[in-house]
C-alpha positions in Angstrom: -34.5 84.1 78.2 -37.9 82.7 77.2 -38.3 80.5 74.2 -41.8 79.8 72.9 -42.3 77.2 70.2 -45.7 77.0 68.5 -47.1 74.1 66.6 -48.9 75.7 63.6 -52.3 74.8 62.3 -53.5 75.8 58.9 -57.2 75.0 59.7 -57.6 76.4 63.2 -57.2 79.9 64.7 -54.9 80.8 67.5 -56.5 80.5 70.9 -58.3 83.5 72.3 -59.5 84.5 75.8 -62.0 87.2 76.8 -62.0 88.3 80.5 -64.5 90.7 82.0 -63.7 92.1 85.5 -65.9 94.0 87.8 -65.3 95.0 91.4 -66.9 91.8 92.6 -66.4 89.2 89.9 -64.4 88.0 87.0 -65.8 86.1 84.0 -63.7 84.4 81.4 -64.4 82.6 78.2 -61.7 80.7 76.3 -61.6 79.3 72.7 -58.6 77.0 72.6 -58.5 77.0 68.8 -55.4 75.4 67.4 -54.3 74.4 71.0 -56.9 71.7 70.8 -54.7 70.0 68.1 -51.4 69.9 69.9 -49.7 66.6 69.3 -46.9 64.8 71.3 -45.1 64.3 68.0 -44.4 68.0 67.8 -42.7 68.0 71.3 -40.8 64.8 70.4 -39.1 66.4 67.3 -35.4 66.6 68.1 -35.2 70.3 67.2 -38.0 71.0 69.7 -36.9 68.6 72.4 -33.5 70.3 72.5 -35.2 73.4 73.9 -36.8 71.2 76.6 -33.4 69.9 77.5 -32.0 73.4 77.8 -35.0 74.8 79.8 -34.8 75.3 83.6 -38.5 76.1 84.2 -41.6 74.7 82.6 -45.0 76.5 82.9 -48.0 74.5 81.6 -51.6 75.7 81.5 -54.1 73.1 82.7 -55.9 73.3 79.4 -53.1 71.0 78.0 -54.3 68.2 80.3 -57.4 68.2 78.2 -55.7 68.5 74.8 -52.4 66.5 75.1 -51.9 64.9 78.5 -49.0 62.8 77.1 -47.0 66.0 76.5 -47.8 67.4 80.0 -46.7 64.2 81.7 -43.6 63.9 79.5 -42.5 67.5 80.5 -43.3 66.9 84.1 -41.4 63.7 84.3 -38.4 65.3 82.5 -38.5 68.2 85.0 -38.5 65.9 88.0 -35.7 63.6 86.7 -33.5 66.5 85.8 -34.2 68.6 88.9 -35.9 71.4 87.0 -39.0 73.4 88.0 -42.4 72.4 86.8 -45.3 74.8 87.3 -48.9 74.0 86.5 -51.8 76.4 86.2 -55.2 74.8 86.8 -56.7 77.2 84.2 -60.4 76.6 84.8 -62.7 74.9 87.3 -63.9 72.5 84.7 -60.4 71.2 84.2 -60.4 70.1 87.9 -63.9 68.6 87.7 -63.4 66.7 84.4 -59.7 65.8 84.7 -59.3 65.4 88.4 -57.8 61.9 88.2 -55.1 63.1 85.7 -54.4 66.1 87.9 -53.9 63.9 90.9 -51.5 61.8 89.0 -49.6 64.9 87.9 -49.4 66.6 91.4 -46.3 64.7 92.6 -44.3 66.3 89.7 -45.6 69.9 90.3 -43.3 72.3 92.1 -45.7 75.3 91.8 -49.4 75.1 91.4 -51.5 78.1 90.3 -55.3 78.3 90.8 -58.1 80.6 91.6 -60.3 80.7 94.6 -63.9 79.8 93.8 -66.1 82.8 94.4 -69.8 82.4 94.7 
């Protein structure tokens, strides 16, 4: 069973992503919208943290390193100490470029890492 909890924002739209694919290339543009406003307090609410305690697998997009690194590290540390699976998607090249130090700190907690090969 998959449980998704969403922190709602009355002044920001839901995130959107446009992807164009040809035989030779892929282009992607993302508007994180309300995801830019995610706050650790939402994760810390007891009614939300109870879902974290019940979960066996955590999948986190790299974009959250940019928006709320505290939440990413809290989930990663919880997964490690409770022997659960923590998966991270690097999401975009700029995440690695701008947040490389945070990603390097996070890697010891990562069981599965997803990324794309850079194509030039």
